[in-house]
PATORTI-781854 format. One line per 3 residues: number of its first residue (from 0); their letters; for each residue x, z, y of N, C-alpha, C, CB. Coordinates in nm, 4 decimals. Glycine has a CB too. Layout:
<nugus>
NUM = a = X/Z/Y/X/Z/Y/X/Z/Y/X/Z/Y ~ ...
</nugus>
This chain:
<nugus>
0 = mhp = 0.2771/-2.7689/1.2181/0.3510/-2.7868/1.0916/0.2642/-2.7414/0.9770/0.4852/-2.7083/1.0923 ~ 0.2496/-2.8198/0.8758/0.1680/-2.7847/0.7576/0.2422/-2.6871/0.6700/0.1309/-2.9102/0.6764 ~ 0.1736/-2.5891/0.6107/0.2394/-2.4972/0.5190/0.2901/-2.5655/0.3958/0.1468/-2.3878/0.4802
3 = rst = 0.3947/-2.5132/0.3408/0.4463/-2.5669/0.2149/0.3438/-2.5524/0.1039/0.5764/-2.4968/0.1758 ~ 0.3568/-2.6375/0.0048/0.2634/-2.6322/-0.1089/0.2698/-2.4961/-0.1759/0.2949/-2.7435/-0.2115 ~ 0.1571/-2.4521/-0.2266/0.1537/-2.3260/-0.2971/0.1933/-2.3439/-0.4459/0.0137/-2.2638/-0.2855
6 = epn = 0.2057/-2.4658/-0.4894/0.2460/-2.4894/-0.6287/0.3962/-2.5027/-0.6369/0.1780/-2.6156/-0.6859 ~ 0.4651/-2.4032/-0.6963/0.6121/-2.4071/-0.6947/0.6664/-2.5162/-0.7873/0.6693/-2.2705/-0.7360 ~ 0.7756/-2.5695/-0.7506/0.8431/-2.6701/-0.8306/0.9449/-2.6029/-0.9196/0.9100/-2.7760/-0.7418
9 = vgg = 0.9019/-2.5719/-1.0403/0.9919/-2.4961/-1.1290/1.0150/-2.5700/-1.2615/0.9338/-2.3555/-1.1567 ~ 0.9957/-2.7004/-1.2568/1.0154/-2.7755/-1.3814/1.1603/-2.7731/-1.4299/0.9713/-2.9191/-1.3623 ~ 1.1777/-2.7869/-1.5568/1.3109/-2.7794/-1.6139/1.3898/-2.9089/-1.5983/1.3015/-2.7435/-1.7588
12 = snp = 1.3230/-3.0173/-1.5685/1.3920/-3.1436/-1.5565/1.4662/-3.1573/-1.4260/1.2959/-3.2554/-1.5712 ~ 1.5703/-3.2370/-1.4235/1.6520/-3.2593/-1.3049/1.6773/-3.4068/-1.2923/1.7852/-3.1807/-1.3114 ~ 1.5806/-3.4802/-1.2334/1.5870/-3.6278/-1.2304/1.7180/-3.6787/-1.1650/1.4645/-3.6843/-1.1534
15 = sgr = 1.7723/-3.6072/-1.0682/1.8878/-3.6563/-0.9996/2.0130/-3.6463/-1.0830/1.9055/-3.5835/-0.8729 ~ 2.0083/-3.5645/-1.1867/2.1269/-3.5507/-1.2702/2.2318/-3.4587/-1.2094/2.1871/-3.6856/-1.2953 ~ 2.2030/-3.4029/-1.0938/2.2995/-3.3072/-1.0295/2.2898/-3.1730/-1.0895/2.2759/-3.2952/-0.8797
18 = aet = 2.3996/-3.1005/-1.0778/2.4024/-2.9610/-1.1281/2.3030/-2.8772/-1.0495/2.5461/-2.8992/-1.1170 ~ 2.2398/-2.7845/-1.1207/2.1460/-2.6955/-1.0601/2.2110/-2.6057/-0.9578/2.0789/-2.6147/-1.1637 ~ 2.1526/-2.5971/-0.8402/2.2083/-2.5124/-0.7354/2.1726/-2.3630/-0.7625/2.1546/-2.5580/-0.5950
21 = qaq = 2.2374/-2.2751/-0.6876/2.2112/-2.1337/-0.7008/2.0661/-2.1012/-0.6598/2.3111/-2.0534/-0.6160 ~ 2.0191/-2.1679/-0.5557/1.8808/-2.1475/-0.5095/1.7806/-2.1941/-0.6149/1.8565/-2.2226/-0.3767 ~ 1.8114/-2.3064/-0.6827/1.7208/-2.3566/-0.7884/1.7217/-2.2624/-0.9105/1.7625/-2.5010/-0.8318
24 = rlq = 1.8343/-2.2042/-0.9407/1.8427/-2.1097/-1.0507/1.7603/-1.9864/-1.0173/1.9895/-2.0714/-1.0797 ~ 1.7694/-1.9436/-0.8919/1.6945/-1.8248/-0.8524/1.5457/-1.8501/-0.8622/1.7315/-1.7821/-0.7106 ~ 1.5006/-1.9676/-0.8167/1.3594/-2.0062/-0.8260/1.3130/-2.0110/-0.9698/1.3365/-2.1413/-0.7600
27 = rrf = 1.3937/-2.0742/-1.0531/1.3556/-2.0861/-1.1964/1.3460/-1.9462/-1.2596/1.4604/-2.1747/-1.2755 ~ 1.4435/-1.8601/-1.2292/1.4375/-1.7256/-1.2853/1.3166/-1.6493/-1.2356/1.5633/-1.6493/-1.2518 ~ 1.2809/-1.6641/-1.1119/1.1664/-1.5928/-1.0536/1.0377/-1.6416/-1.1205/1.1597/-1.6142/-0.8984
30 = wsk = 1.0126/-1.7740/-1.1160/0.8819/-1.8220/-1.1638/0.8657/-1.8102/-1.3150/0.8620/-1.9662/-1.1227 ~ 0.9761/-1.7892/-1.3851/0.9666/-1.7654/-1.5327/0.9009/-1.6303/-1.5611/1.1090/-1.7698/-1.5994 ~ 0.8986/-1.5444/-1.4610/0.8397/-1.4080/-1.4777/0.6962/-1.4027/-1.4215/0.9290/-1.3002/-1.4054
33 = vdr = 0.6419/-1.5162/-1.3795/0.5068/-1.5186/-1.3273/0.4164/-1.5974/-1.4227/0.5044/-1.5801/-1.1852 ~ 0.3038/-1.5383/-1.4583/0.2091/-1.6030/-1.5494/0.1127/-1.6906/-1.4655/0.1293/-1.4949/-1.6345 ~ 0.1316/-1.8225/-1.4752/0.0481/-1.9182/-1.3970/-0.0484/-1.9929/-1.4902/0.1389/-2.0215/-1.3197
36 = sgg = -0.0699/-1.9343/-1.6071/-0.1487/-2.0064/-1.7085/-0.2958/-2.0203/-1.6696/-0.1385/-1.9350/-1.8425 ~ -0.3457/-1.9377/-1.5767/-0.4810/-1.9451/-1.5406/-0.5174/-2.0611/-1.4442/-0.5179/-1.8182/-1.4823 ~ -0.4184/-2.1313/-1.3967/-0.4418/-2.2415/-1.3050/-0.4247/-2.2089/-1.1586/-0.5757/-2.2927/-1.3255
39 = pda = -0.4346/-2.3044/-1.0715/-0.3984/-2.2838/-0.9300/-0.4925/-2.1851/-0.8543/-0.3993/-2.4189/-0.8585 ~ -0.6133/-2.1626/-0.9028/-0.7053/-2.0744/-0.8314/-0.7064/-1.9339/-0.8859/-0.8435/-2.1298/-0.8363 ~ -0.6413/-1.9112/-0.9990/-0.6454/-1.7801/-1.0610/-0.5334/-1.6887/-1.0079/-0.6348/-1.7942/-1.2127
42 = cwp = -0.5396/-1.5646/-1.0465/-0.4248/-1.4748/-1.0156/-0.3073/-1.5181/-1.0962/-0.4574/-1.3253/-1.0449 ~ -0.1892/-1.5017/-1.0366/-0.0645/-1.5269/-1.1077/0.0051/-1.3930/-1.1242/0.0265/-1.6304/-1.0317 ~ -0.0150/-1.3216/-1.2249/0.0430/-1.1877/-1.2371/0.1936/-1.1882/-1.2667/-0.0286/-1.1120/-1.3456
45 = wta = 0.2600/-1.0925/-1.2033/0.4011/-1.0706/-1.2294/0.4148/-1.0051/-1.3644/0.4666/-0.9846/-1.1192 ~ 0.5083/-1.0469/-1.4496/0.5154/-0.9977/-1.5847/0.6393/-0.9117/-1.6102/0.5129/-1.1128/-1.6796 ~ 0.7222/-0.8895/-1.5090/0.8427/-0.8064/-1.5263/0.8264/-0.6693/-1.4622/0.9651/-0.8767/-1.4666
48 = cdn = 0.9339/-0.6140/-1.4101/0.9321/-0.4768/-1.3582/0.8417/-0.4657/-1.2338/1.0761/-0.4310/-1.3238 ~ 0.7912/-0.3448/-1.2114/0.7165/-0.3190/-1.0923/0.7686/-0.1894/-1.0209/0.5669/-0.3071/-1.1275 ~ 0.7129/-0.1585/-0.9050/0.7637/-0.0495/-0.8282/0.6918/0.0833/-0.8559/0.7546/-0.0834/-0.6845
51 = gvg = 0.6111/0.0871/-0.9630/0.5419/0.2100/-0.9987/0.4003/0.2175/-0.9515/0.6145/0.3242/-0.9462 ~ 0.3637/0.1321/-0.8553/0.2246/0.1309/-0.8041/0.1646/-0.0079/-0.8173/0.2195/0.1767/-0.6558 ~ 0.2261/-0.0897/-0.9044/0.1642/-0.2206/-0.9388/0.2258/-0.3430/-0.8803/0.0265/-0.2201/-0.8989
54 = ygt = 0.3081/-0.3278/-0.7746/0.3704/-0.4418/-0.7123/0.4975/-0.4816/-0.7849/0.3997/-0.4126/-0.5677 ~ 0.5089/-0.6090/-0.8192/0.6274/-0.6570/-0.8891/0.7540/-0.6505/-0.8079/0.6061/-0.7955/-0.9328 ~ 0.8697/-0.6286/-0.8698/0.9972/-0.6248/-0.8049/1.0901/-0.7252/-0.8689/1.0560/-0.4855/-0.8100
57 = fgv = 1.1738/-0.7889/-0.7882/1.2606/-0.8947/-0.8356/1.3983/-0.8783/-0.7728/1.2014/-1.0333/-0.8033 ~ 1.5031/-0.8872/-0.8532/1.6377/-0.8662/-0.8075/1.6990/-0.9958/-0.7510/1.7223/-0.8122/-0.9212 ~ 1.7523/-0.9872/-0.6339/1.8179/-1.1032/-0.5694/1.9584/-1.0583/-0.5239/1.7316/-1.1579/-0.4452
60 = gst = 2.0398/-1.1547/-0.4868/2.1711/-1.1216/-0.4362/2.2676/-1.1000/-0.5515/2.1648/-0.9976/-0.3472 ~ 2.3892/-1.0574/-0.5175/2.4959/-1.0421/-0.6146/2.5659/-0.9068/-0.5956/2.5970/-1.1581/-0.6021 ~ 2.6006/-0.8468/-0.7090/2.6755/-0.7181/-0.7002/2.8226/-0.7487/-0.6550/2.6739/-0.6407/-0.8433
63 = kdg = 2.8676/-0.8706/-0.6758/3.0082/-0.9047/-0.6393/3.0322/-0.8907/-0.4916/3.0427/-1.0476/-0.6822 ~ 2.9344/-0.9351/-0.4124/2.9543/-0.9318/-0.2651/2.8689/-0.8221/-0.1999/2.9189/-1.0702/-0.2023 ~ 2.8053/-0.7376/-0.2820/2.7314/-0.6271/-0.2285/2.5946/-0.6627/-0.1735/2.8099/-0.5640/-0.1244
66 = sar = 2.5480/-0.7853/-0.2029/2.4172/-0.8322/-0.1496/2.3036/-0.8044/-0.2428/2.4212/-0.9802/-0.1212 ~ 2.3276/-0.7487/-0.3610/2.2218/-0.7241/-0.4559/2.1179/-0.6263/-0.4024/2.2797/-0.6725/-0.5841 ~ 1.9914/-0.6660/-0.4207/1.8827/-0.5797/-0.3717/1.7545/-0.6209/-0.4493/1.8631/-0.5942/-0.2114
69 = svl = 1.6571/-0.5373/-0.4374/1.5253/-0.5623/-0.5010/1.4225/-0.5983/-0.3911/1.4767/-0.4345/-0.5839 ~ 1.3458/-0.7010/-0.4185/1.2431/-0.7439/-0.3229/1.1119/-0.7392/-0.3954/1.2712/-0.8873/-0.2649 ~ 1.0026/-0.7336/-0.3183/0.8700/-0.7362/-0.3777/0.8373/-0.8772/-0.4191/0.7641/-0.6821/-0.2806
72 = ahr = 0.7874/-0.8935/-0.5413/0.7672/-1.0249/-0.5989/0.6653/-1.1093/-0.5231/0.7243/-1.0107/-0.7406 ~ 0.5593/-1.0492/-0.4765/0.4550/-1.1280/-0.4056/0.5078/-1.1786/-0.2729/0.3271/-1.0429/-0.3821 ~ 0.5919/-1.0997/-0.2064/0.6523/-1.1454/-0.0807/0.7481/-1.2590/-0.1040/0.7242/-1.0316/-0.0110
75 = fay = 0.8268/-1.2459/-0.2079/0.9216/-1.3555/-0.2427/0.8483/-1.4842/-0.2723/1.0079/-1.3169/-0.3645 ~ 0.7397/-1.4729/-0.3484/0.6611/-1.5916/-0.3843/0.6056/-1.6578/-0.2562/0.5440/-1.5528/-0.4818 ~ 0.5522/-1.5793/-0.1686/0.4959/-1.6316/-0.0451/0.6034/-1.7024/0.0395/0.4309/-1.5179/0.0354
78 = eqt = 0.7152/-1.6334/0.0607/0.8216/-1.6892/0.1456/0.8832/-1.8168/0.0875/0.9308/-1.5853/0.1662 ~ 0.8886/-1.8280/-0.0451/0.9453/-1.9440/-0.1073/0.8525/-2.0657/-0.0972/0.9767/-1.9138/-0.2509 ~ 0.7224/-2.0400/-0.0813/0.6293/-2.1525/-0.0795/0.5627/-2.1760/0.0564/0.5237/-2.1307/-0.1829
81 = rgp = 0.5476/-2.0695/0.1373/0.4788/-2.0842/0.2643/0.5703/-2.0637/0.3845/0.3649/-1.9877/0.2709 ~ 0.6852/-2.0011/0.3624/0.7755/-1.9706/0.4737/0.7804/-1.8227/0.5095/0.7347/-2.0490/0.5946 ~ 0.8547/-1.7900/0.6115/0.8736/-1.6454/0.6470/0.7425/-1.5762/0.6859/0.9736/-1.6320/0.7642
84 = ipa = 0.7346/-1.4477/0.6521/0.6259/-1.3643/0.6953/0.6543/-1.3161/0.8384/0.6062/-1.2452/0.5981 ~ 0.5654/-1.3339/0.9314/0.5935/-1.2943/1.0695/0.6351/-1.1464/1.0787/0.4700/-1.3198/1.1575 ~ 0.7310/-1.1206/1.1652/0.7838/-0.9847/1.1808/0.6731/-0.8854/1.2145/0.8913/-0.9817/1.2897
87 = glf = 0.6774/-0.7712/1.1505/0.5807/-0.6674/1.1795/0.4491/-0.6731/1.1028/0.5516/-0.6707/1.3202 ~ 0.4322/-0.7802/1.0287/0.3051/-0.7940/0.9500/0.3271/-0.7653/0.8026/0.2461/-0.9366/0.9657 ~ 0.2188/-0.7170/0.7419/0.2165/-0.6955/0.5998/0.1693/-0.8230/0.5290/0.1263/-0.5761/0.5649
90 = lrh = 0.1904/-0.8281/0.3964/0.1362/-0.9407/0.3215/0.0204/-0.8948/0.2357/0.2444/-1.0061/0.2349 ~ -0.0964/-0.9365/0.2737/-0.2220/-0.8892/0.2095/-0.2602/-0.9704/0.0862/-0.3369/-0.8945/0.3097 ~ -0.3076/-0.9043/-0.0177/-0.3719/-0.9735/-0.1307/-0.5182/-0.9923/-0.0887/-0.3586/-0.8907/-0.2696
93 = kvc = -0.5399/-1.0815/0.0026/-0.6700/-1.0900/0.0675/-0.7755/-1.1472/-0.0267/-0.6607/-1.1751/0.1934 ~ -0.7387/-1.2373/-0.1142/-0.8385/-1.3043/-0.2005/-0.8725/-1.2152/-0.3216/-0.7846/-1.4438/-0.2492 ~ -0.7722/-1.1579/-0.3848/-0.7935/-1.0926/-0.5108/-0.7783/-0.9416/-0.5093/-0.7024/-1.1482/-0.6076
96 = gnp = -0.6991/-0.8864/-0.4174/-0.6761/-0.7446/-0.4202/-0.6014/-0.6949/-0.5414/-0.8027/-0.6760/-0.4113 ~ -0.5223/-0.7809/-0.5970/-0.4544/-0.7542/-0.7263/-0.3054/-0.7415/-0.6992/-0.4826/-0.8688/-0.8326 ~ -0.2479/-0.6221/-0.6956/-0.1064/-0.6041/-0.6564/-0.0037/-0.6927/-0.7325/-0.0694/-0.4599/-0.6768
99 = pcc = -0.0195/-0.7144/-0.8645/0.0812/-0.7966/-0.9339/0.0713/-0.9481/-0.9020/0.0672/-0.7761/-1.0843 ~ -0.0344/-0.9892/-0.8357/-0.0589/-1.1321/-0.8172/0.0510/-1.1948/-0.7245/-0.2026/-1.1543/-0.7564 ~ 0.1032/-1.3059/-0.7700/0.2040/-1.3779/-0.6912/0.1580/-1.5174/-0.6497/0.3328/-1.3889/-0.7702
102 = npa = 0.0296/-1.5438/-0.6594/-0.0205/-1.6749/-0.6182/-0.0260/-1.6792/-0.4683/-0.1595/-1.7045/-0.6789 ~ 0.0527/-1.7610/-0.4033/0.0554/-1.7690/-0.2566/-0.0806/-1.8003/-0.1972/0.1545/-1.8739/-0.2123 ~ -0.1644/-1.8687/-0.2717/-0.2992/-1.9022/-0.2222/-0.3873/-1.7762/-0.2048/-0.3679/-2.0012/-0.3196
105 = hle = -0.3482/-1.6658/-0.2695/-0.4212/-1.5393/-0.2592/-0.3655/-1.4466/-0.1526/-0.4196/-1.4689/-0.3915 ~ -0.2540/-1.4870/-0.0927/-0.1808/-1.3964/-0.0034/-0.1950/-1.4441/0.1403/-0.0308/-1.3878/-0.0432 ~ -0.1986/-1.3469/0.2329/-0.2138/-1.3793/0.3760/-0.1496/-1.2705/0.4603/-0.3638/-1.3956/0.4143
108 = pgt = -0.0652/-1.3024/0.5566/-0.0057/-1.1989/0.6431/-0.1178/-1.1327/0.7271/0.1060/-1.2614/0.7373 ~ -0.0980/-1.0089/0.7590/-0.1952/-0.9353/0.8419/-0.1375/-0.8066/0.8899/-0.3232/-0.9082/0.7654 ~ -0.2110/-0.7349/0.9750/-0.1676/-0.6076/1.0271/-0.1895/-0.4978/0.9233/-0.2414/-0.5751/1.1569
111 = qle = -0.1316/-0.3818/0.9546/-0.1512/-0.2680/0.8648/-0.2975/-0.2270/0.8573/-0.0669/-0.1498/0.9101 ~ -0.3685/-0.2337/0.9688/-0.5119/-0.2009/0.9697/-0.5912/-0.2960/0.8844/-0.5662/-0.2027/1.1109 ~ -0.5587/-0.4246/0.8907/-0.6270/-0.5212/0.8076/-0.5980/-0.4998/0.6596/-0.5878/-0.6605/0.8483
114 = nma = -0.4719/-0.4636/0.6309/-0.4308/-0.4385/0.4945/-0.5053/-0.3193/0.4391/-0.2805/-0.4162/0.4864 ~ -0.5130/-0.2108/0.5155/-0.5859/-0.0929/0.4714/-0.7364/-0.1204/0.4551/-0.5641/0.0206/0.5702 ~ -0.7907/-0.2008/0.5465/-0.9317/-0.2392/0.5369/-0.9599/-0.3147/0.4059/-0.9715/-0.3262/0.6579
117 = dmr = -0.8661/-0.4076/0.3713/-0.8757/-0.4810/0.2421/-0.8764/-0.3863/0.1277/-0.7604/-0.5798/0.2250 ~ -0.7887/-0.2881/0.1293/-0.7740/-0.1927/0.0184/-0.9001/-0.1069/0.0053/-0.6492/-0.1023/0.0398 ~ -0.9532/-0.0655/0.1182/-1.0757/0.0147/0.1106/-1.1933/-0.0664/0.0590/-1.1095/0.0724/0.2470
120 = amg = -1.2026/-0.1916/0.1037/-1.3107/-0.2794/0.0628/-1.3047/-0.3080/-0.0895/-1.3043/-0.4113/0.1431 ~ -1.1827/-0.3103/-0.1427/-1.1692/-0.3392/-0.2843/-1.1487/-0.2150/-0.3713/-1.0555/-0.4328/-0.3046 ~ -1.1604/-0.0994/-0.3055/-1.1466/0.0277/-0.3797/-1.0075/0.0589/-0.4238/-1.2332/0.0264/-0.4986
123 = raq = -0.9064/0.0092/-0.3523/-0.7655/0.0344/-0.3929/-0.6962/0.1358/-0.3031/-0.6858/-0.0963/-0.3914 ~ -0.7618/0.1796/-0.1955/-0.6941/0.2717/-0.1030/-0.6670/0.4031/-0.1757/-0.7802/0.2963/0.0262 ~ -0.5501/0.4587/-0.1572/-0.5139/0.5852/-0.2171/-0.5548/0.6970/-0.1268/-0.3655/0.5918/-0.2463
126 = mge = -0.6615/0.7656/-0.1522/-0.7131/0.8709/-0.0704/-0.7111/1.0032/-0.1438/-0.8517/0.8381/-0.0253 ~ -0.6989/1.1134/-0.0688/-0.7057/1.2457/-0.1273/-0.6005/1.2668/-0.2368/-0.8435/1.2692/-0.1832 ~ -0.6425/1.3181/-0.3483/-0.5487/1.3509/-0.4547/-0.4844/1.2287/-0.5163/-0.6176/1.4293/-0.5610
129 = khy = -0.5383/1.1069/-0.4896/-0.4797/0.9838/-0.5433/-0.3598/0.9385/-0.4613/-0.5843/0.8730/-0.5476 ~ -0.3455/0.9903/-0.3383/-0.2369/0.9524/-0.2529/-0.1054/1.0052/-0.3109/-0.2598/1.0043/-0.1105 ~ 0.0025/0.9255/-0.3070/0.1271/0.9601/-0.3678/0.1851/1.0931/-0.3114/0.2250/0.8464/-0.3480
132 = aai = 0.1545/1.1287/-0.1855/0.2084/1.2480/-0.1223/0.1136/1.3657/-0.1227/0.2465/1.2174/0.0167 ~ 0.0022/1.3535/-0.1935/-0.1004/1.4613/-0.1877/-0.0461/1.5870/-0.2527/-0.2331/1.4176/-0.2586 ~ -0.0753/1.7028/-0.1844/-0.0336/1.8337/-0.2375/-0.1502/1.9036/-0.3040/0.0241/1.9226/-0.1258
135 = lsd = -0.2717/1.8794/-0.2489/-0.3921/1.9394/-0.2993/-0.4724/1.8436/-0.3885/-0.4764/1.9862/-0.1845 ~ -0.5511/1.9007/-0.4770/-0.6498/1.8184/-0.5493/-0.7728/1.8065/-0.4644/-0.6851/1.8787/-0.6885 ~ -0.8593/1.7117/-0.4969/-0.9864/1.6989/-0.4209/-1.0667/1.8267/-0.4329/-1.0709/1.5781/-0.4719
138 = asa = -1.0684/1.8891/-0.5517/-1.1473/2.0087/-0.5710/-1.0968/2.1232/-0.4831/-1.1453/2.0495/-0.7174 ~ -0.9630/2.1338/-0.4722/-0.9047/2.2410/-0.3889/-0.9341/2.2163/-0.2414/-0.7515/2.2508/-0.4112 ~ -0.9237/2.0891/-0.2018/-0.9537/2.0542/-0.0600/-1.0965/2.0871/-0.0250/-0.9280/1.9047/-0.0332
141 = lei = -1.1874/2.0557/-0.1169/-1.3304/2.0826/-0.0905/-1.3544/2.2309/-0.0881/-1.4212/2.0159/-0.1966 ~ -1.2904/2.3087/-0.1730/-1.3041/2.4550/-0.1710/-1.2563/2.5123/-0.0379/-1.2249/2.5183/-0.2872 ~ -1.1412/2.4630/0.0107/-1.0878/2.5130/0.1377/-1.1858/2.4866/0.2513/-0.9519/2.4477/0.1688
144 = mkr = -1.2446/2.3658/0.2555/-1.3401/2.3285/0.3603/-1.4561/2.4289/0.3582/-1.3924/2.1811/0.3398 ~ -1.5112/2.4532/0.2405/-1.6273/2.5429/0.2310/-1.5945/2.6839/0.2724/-1.6816/2.5438/0.0906 ~ -1.4798/2.7347/0.2271/-1.4401/2.8729/0.2590/-1.4051/2.8901/0.4024/-1.3240/2.9154/0.1754
147 = raa = -1.3443/2.7905/0.4629/-1.3120/2.7996/0.6054/-1.4408/2.7943/0.6900/-1.2151/2.6846/0.6464 ~ -1.5314/2.7110/0.6504/-1.6592/2.6973/0.7213/-1.7402/2.8284/0.7099/-1.7414/2.5768/0.6637 ~ -1.7167/2.9061/0.5988/-1.7885/3.0313/0.5785/-1.7182/3.1498/0.6539/-1.7982/3.0616/0.4253
150 = gem = -1.6018/3.1184/0.7175/-1.5424/3.2199/0.8014/-1.4057/3.2686/0.7601/-1.6308/3.3322/0.8073 ~ -1.3564/3.2267/0.6464/-1.2199/3.2721/0.6066/-1.1152/3.2140/0.7010/-1.1875/3.2298/0.4589 ~ -1.0083/3.2867/0.7202/-0.9033/3.2456/0.8114/-0.8160/3.1355/0.7517/-0.8181/3.3647/0.8491
153 = gkd = -0.7792/3.0438/0.8364/-0.6960/2.9325/0.7942/-0.5608/2.9723/0.7399/-0.6768/2.8408/0.9066 ~ -0.4992/3.0729/0.8055/-0.3677/3.1188/0.7618/-0.3705/3.1817/0.6253/-0.3119/3.2162/0.8597 ~ -0.4841/3.2512/0.5933/-0.4985/3.3080/0.4598/-0.5174/3.1998/0.3576/-0.6146/3.4049/0.4546
156 = laa = -0.5947/3.0995/0.3883/-0.6138/2.9899/0.2944/-0.4838/2.9116/0.2726/-0.7240/2.8963/0.3446 ~ -0.4058/2.8928/0.3812/-0.2785/2.8229/0.3716/-0.1846/2.8962/0.2775/-0.2145/2.8082/0.5097 ~ -0.1804/3.0289/0.2879/-0.0927/3.1113/0.2021/-0.1400/3.1035/0.0564/-0.0910/3.2603/0.2510
159 = efg = -0.2674/3.1097/0.0357/-0.3211/3.1108/-0.1006/-0.2968/2.9772/-0.1711/-0.4714/3.1424/-0.0983 ~ -0.3124/2.8672/-0.0998/-0.2986/2.7346/-0.1649/-0.1569/2.6789/-0.1480/-0.4016/2.6342/-0.1060 ~ -0.0693/2.7504/-0.0812/0.0673/2.7064/-0.0717/0.0898/2.5826/0.0126/0.1180/2.6824/-0.2048
162 = vsh = 0.0100/2.5711/0.1227/0.0264/2.4601/0.2162/0.0453/2.5140/0.3571/-0.0950/2.3647/0.2105 ~ 0.0739/2.4241/0.4517/0.0915/2.4646/0.5877/-0.0428/2.4949/0.6565/0.1663/2.3576/0.6627 ~ -0.0329/2.5741/0.7650/-0.1539/2.6021/0.8429/-0.2027/2.4751/0.9101/-0.1275/2.7119/0.9484
165 = sli = -0.1131/2.3872/0.9526/-0.1513/2.2625/1.0183/-0.2297/2.1708/0.9219/-0.0254/2.1898/1.0713 ~ -0.1937/2.1745/0.7926/-0.2657/2.0937/0.6964/-0.4094/2.1467/0.6819/-0.1923/2.0938/0.5598 ~ -0.4236/2.2776/0.6828/-0.5596/2.3359/0.6789/-0.6409/2.2931/0.7983/-0.5533/2.4886/0.6737
168 = tql = -0.5778/2.2933/0.9150/-0.6448/2.2522/1.0373/-0.6928/2.1058/1.0279/-0.5503/2.2703/1.1577 ~ -0.6030/2.0178/0.9846/-0.6360/1.8757/0.9718/-0.7465/1.8556/0.8675/-0.5100/1.7940/0.9331 ~ -0.7409/1.9261/0.7618/-0.8405/1.9159/0.6556/-0.9774/1.9616/0.7021/-0.7976/1.9972/0.5355
171 = chr = -0.9858/2.0772/0.7667/-1.1135/2.1309/0.8058/-1.1728/2.0621/0.9269/-1.1003/2.2753/0.8323 ~ -1.0910/1.9928/1.0067/-1.1417/1.9114/1.1175/-1.1638/1.7665/1.0757/-1.0451/1.9168/1.2354 ~ -1.1478/1.7431/0.9424/-1.1731/1.6131/0.8807/-1.0849/1.5014/0.9344/-1.3161/1.5758/0.8999
174 = kiw = -0.9606/1.5380/0.9630/-0.8628/1.4339/0.9966/-0.8051/1.3707/0.8684/-0.7484/1.4933/1.0840 ~ -0.8120/1.4449/0.7605/-0.7647/1.3978/0.6280/-0.8747/1.4333/0.5251/-0.6227/1.4652/0.5879 ~ -0.8683/1.3691/0.4088/-0.9694/1.3897/0.3006/-1.1098/1.3636/0.3592/-0.9604/1.5387/0.2396
177 = rhl = -1.1186/1.2620/0.4410/-1.2539/1.2320/0.4993/-1.3506/1.1743/0.4046/-1.2424/1.1388/0.6121 ~ -1.3001/1.1332/0.2862/-1.3931/1.0757/0.1878/-1.4729/1.1815/0.1140/-1.3174/0.9916/0.0878 ~ -1.4312/1.3107/0.1297/-1.5023/1.4195/0.0578/-1.6207/1.4618/0.1386/-1.4097/1.5414/0.0308
180 = dgp = -1.7268/1.5011/0.0710/-1.8508/1.5439/0.1360/-1.8502/1.6927/0.1520/-1.9741/1.4995/0.0566 ~ -1.7632/1.7426/0.2473/-1.7538/1.8829/0.2717/-1.7864/1.9171/0.4163/-1.6175/1.9317/0.2358 ~ -1.8036/2.0446/0.4469/-1.8370/2.0886/0.5814/-1.7171/2.0735/0.6757/-1.8849/2.2341/0.5790
183 = ttr = -1.7493/2.0493/0.8004/-1.6464/2.0378/0.9079/-1.6453/2.1666/0.9887/-1.6746/1.9137/1.0026 ~ -1.5269/2.2189/1.0122/-1.5135/2.3378/1.1003/-1.5217/2.2901/1.2438/-1.3777/2.4157/1.0748 ~ -1.6238/2.3333/1.3153/-1.6453/2.2872/1.4531/-1.5560/2.3636/1.5499/-1.7933/2.3035/1.4935
186 = rkv = -1.5252/2.2968/1.6596/-1.4471/2.3545/1.7652/-1.5368/2.4312/1.8607/-1.3693/2.2471/1.8387 ~ -1.4912/2.5497/1.9054/-1.5665/2.6202/2.0076/-1.5596/2.5513/2.1388/-1.5180/2.7591/2.0220 ~ -1.6691/2.5581/2.2145/-1.6719/2.4905/2.3425/-1.6804/2.5882/2.4606/-1.7882/2.3950/2.3464
189 = ggr = -1.6961/2.7146/2.4354/-1.7029/2.8137/2.5424/-1.6169/2.9336/2.5132/-1.8450/2.8576/2.5645 ~ -1.5659/2.9975/2.6164/-1.4800/3.1157/2.6033/-1.5227/3.2219/2.7025/-1.3318/3.0791/2.6248 ~ -1.4336/3.3092/2.7381/-1.4599/3.4139/2.8339/-1.4912/3.3577/2.9703/-1.3434/3.5073/2.8423
192 = hgk = -1.5799/3.4232/3.0407/-1.6115/3.3888/3.1772/-1.6549/3.2428/3.1913/-1.4926/3.4163/3.2652 ~ -1.7079/3.1850/3.0858/-1.7555/3.0498/3.0905/-1.6486/2.9438/3.0842/-1.8324/3.0314/3.2103 ~ -1.5256/2.9828/3.0668/-1.4142/2.8877/3.0580/-1.4070/2.8309/2.9153/-1.2786/2.9566/3.0973
195 = psr = -1.3676/2.7048/2.9068/-1.3527/2.6455/2.7710/-1.2487/2.7245/2.6929/-1.3109/2.4936/2.7788 ~ -1.2769/2.7497/2.5661/-1.1824/2.8185/2.4829/-1.1011/2.7178/2.4042/-1.2531/2.9159/2.3900 ~ -0.9924/2.7643/2.3413/-0.9164/2.6776/2.2531/-0.9942/2.6492/2.1280/-0.7825/2.7390/2.2187
198 = svs = -0.9528/2.5461/2.0579/-1.0191/2.5115/1.9344/-1.0028/2.6212/1.8351/-0.9666/2.3822/1.8789 ~ -1.1032/2.6321/1.7477/-1.0869/2.7229/1.6358/-0.9696/2.6754/1.5549/-1.2148/2.7313/1.5495 ~ -0.8788/2.7672/1.5234/-0.7616/2.7296/1.4482/-0.7840/2.7678/1.3029/-0.6344/2.7966/1.5051
201 = p = -0.8179/2.6773/1.2197/-0.8522/2.7120/1.0832/-0.7385/2.7780/1.0070/-0.8961/2.5903/1.0106
</nugus>
């Protein structure tokens, strides 16, 4: 089966003379918020509300029957022109890496790993202090790595910086903040009587 056209039919004319359906009104309302002036190969940026990190949001459903909800604009654009996104897959801005873009020709379903690889390749991955859930700054993370490598105890660093001991462990073993050029706390490989010891607990 061939994919649906990526060019939405949002013209104001109604050759049949029939009343506009609810689905047609929804389409017209949606595409009126998309800037397609650059042509079929350009990005089509969303011009209305976004979710705070650049992705457009669009209200669908009705408050009367409790179906009102907000959907991501680029996903709505893709599903209206190309069909459903396969279950379990993300919708990647593979061509442009531009979150507001709603041009279906720029969008492609993919796995989370593929989506993250796209973001890293285009410099959009939120790492370290740029991540929405980050507690530490990059400078603090780097200082912790250096001080732990110099011998300071992980529990003391955790208390000083107001984070958990497990976060210090992950940081110093380079499980997180791997983009920083800091020292790695190595694990001990030998213990008493030649038996393997437990890892150094930063």
